[in-house]
Each structure stands twice: as C-alpha cells, then as structure tokens.
C-alpha positions as CSV (number, residue, x, y, z in Angstrom):
1,M,24.6,-14.4,-92.6
2,V,26.3,-13.6,-89.2
3,T,30.1,-13.2,-89.3
4,L,32.2,-13.2,-86.1
5,Q,35.9,-12.4,-85.8
6,N,38.1,-14.0,-83.2
7,H,42.0,-15.0,-82.8
8,V,41.4,-17.9,-85.1
9,G,39.8,-15.9,-88.1
10,K,36.3,-15.3,-89.3
11,I,33.3,-17.5,-88.6
12,S,30.2,-17.1,-90.7
13,I,27.0,-18.6,-89.4
14,S,23.9,-19.1,-91.6
15,P,20.5,-17.9,-90.3
16,D,19.1,-21.4,-91.0
17,Y,21.5,-22.8,-88.3
18,F,20.0,-20.6,-85.8
19,T,16.4,-21.3,-86.6
20,E,17.1,-25.1,-86.6
21,L,18.9,-24.9,-83.4
22,I,16.3,-22.8,-81.8
23,G,13.5,-25.0,-83.2
24,N,15.0,-28.3,-82.0
25,T,15.5,-26.6,-78.4
26,V,12.0,-25.4,-78.2
27,A,10.4,-28.7,-79.4
28,K,12.1,-30.5,-76.5
29,C,10.6,-28.2,-73.9
30,F,7.9,-29.6,-71.7
31,G,4.4,-28.3,-72.6
32,V,5.2,-27.2,-76.2
33,I,2.8,-29.0,-78.7
34,S,4.0,-27.3,-81.8
35,M,5.7,-24.4,-83.5
36,N,3.3,-22.1,-85.5
37,V,3.7,-20.5,-88.8
38,T,4.1,-16.7,-88.6
39,G,3.7,-15.5,-92.2
40,V,2.9,-16.1,-95.8
41,K,6.4,-17.3,-96.7
42,E,6.3,-20.0,-93.9
43,T,2.8,-20.9,-94.8
44,L,3.7,-21.6,-98.5
45,R,6.9,-23.4,-97.4
46,N,4.9,-25.8,-95.3
47,V,2.3,-26.4,-98.0
48,L,4.9,-27.5,-100.6
49,P,6.0,-31.0,-100.8
50,N,9.2,-30.5,-98.9
51,G,7.4,-28.8,-96.1
52,K,8.0,-31.5,-93.4
53,K,11.7,-30.8,-93.9
54,H,11.3,-27.3,-92.5
55,E,9.1,-28.3,-89.5
56,R,11.6,-27.3,-86.9
57,R,12.0,-23.8,-88.5
58,R,8.3,-22.9,-88.1
59,G,7.6,-20.0,-85.8
60,V,11.1,-19.0,-85.3
61,K,12.5,-15.4,-86.5
62,V,16.0,-14.5,-85.6
63,R,17.4,-11.0,-86.0
64,F,21.1,-10.0,-85.5
65,L,21.6,-6.5,-84.3
66,K,25.2,-5.3,-83.6
67,D,26.6,-8.2,-81.7
68,R,23.4,-9.8,-80.2
69,L,20.5,-11.8,-81.2
70,L,16.8,-11.0,-81.0
71,V,14.6,-14.1,-81.2
72,D,10.7,-14.4,-81.8
73,L,9.0,-17.7,-81.2
74,H,5.4,-18.5,-82.1
75,I,4.1,-21.6,-80.2
76,S,1.2,-23.7,-79.2
77,L,1.0,-25.0,-75.5
78,M,-0.5,-28.0,-73.9
79,Y,-3.6,-27.2,-72.0
80,G,-3.1,-27.4,-68.1
81,V,0.5,-26.4,-68.0
82,N,1.8,-23.4,-66.2
83,M,2.4,-20.9,-69.0
84,D,4.6,-18.7,-67.0
85,A,6.8,-21.5,-66.0
86,V,7.1,-22.9,-69.6
87,I,7.8,-19.5,-71.2
88,R,10.5,-18.8,-68.7
89,S,12.0,-22.3,-69.3
90,I,12.0,-21.7,-73.0
91,I,13.6,-18.3,-72.8
92,N,16.5,-19.7,-70.5
93,K,17.0,-22.8,-72.6
94,V,17.1,-20.9,-75.9
95,G,19.5,-18.3,-74.5
96,Y,21.8,-20.9,-72.9
97,T,21.9,-23.2,-76.0
98,I,22.7,-20.2,-78.4
99,E,25.4,-18.8,-76.1
100,Q,27.0,-22.3,-75.6
101,S,26.9,-23.3,-79.3
102,T,28.1,-20.0,-80.9
103,G,29.2,-17.6,-78.2
104,I,26.9,-15.0,-79.3
105,T,24.9,-13.2,-76.6
106,V,21.1,-13.3,-76.8
107,E,19.5,-9.9,-76.2
108,K,15.9,-10.9,-76.0
109,V,13.6,-14.0,-76.5
110,H,10.0,-13.1,-77.3
111,V,7.7,-16.0,-76.9
112,Y,4.2,-15.7,-78.4
113,V,1.6,-18.4,-77.4
114,D,-0.7,-18.5,-80.4
115,S,-2.9,-21.3,-79.0
116,I,-3.4,-23.7,-76.2
117,R,-4.5,-27.2,-77.3
118,V,-5.9,-30.2,-75.4
C-alpha cells in the first residue's frame, strides 16, 4: 500500500491499482502481443479458474522506494517491429500515465522482452 500525504489528507493507493493501470497502458502499445508471467505466484494465479480476471496484471511488478516507483515489465513483441522504438514508447507511456493518474514520480521502468512472436 502506497500512502501519500497532501493538503487534503492521506491518500492510500493499492499495488493492484498500479499493476492494473500499467497492464492496461502496456497492452494498448503498438507491437505488444502479450504480457508474460514472471514467477510461480503469477503462474498459479493464471492456471486457476479466475485467471482471466488477472490477465492485465501479468508481467507487471511494481516497487515503491521512498517517494518513487520502480516498474518491471515482461512482454512479448510482434515480429518485425522496431524493438527499441516500442520499448521507448512503453517507458514513456507508463511514466506519463502513472504521473498523471497519481502524481507519483516513476524512477525507472525496466522492460524485459521475453519473446518475439509471428
């Protein structure tokens, strides 16, 4: 849980909000085919009957350090796209979306391309 203090009071933001927001943002980027599972916990969550409900959260890991966010993304890209351009676009869109939605600065976005699909 991320808690921010401003002139109005305290605001608490759940980690699920960040993963859902980032997952939706990345899924809309050109060239991204899918988000990939990153660990045992995500693999089990996707195997269970309600796994489709968490589809946008796959491959997103968010850490909050001091007053900044660190984001790790695991994705699959479409064959033939310019990987560098797509990755830069994802980094810019994720940073902009989080800062506009929450006011929290994004320290770093790490994008890991796990596969390229036709």
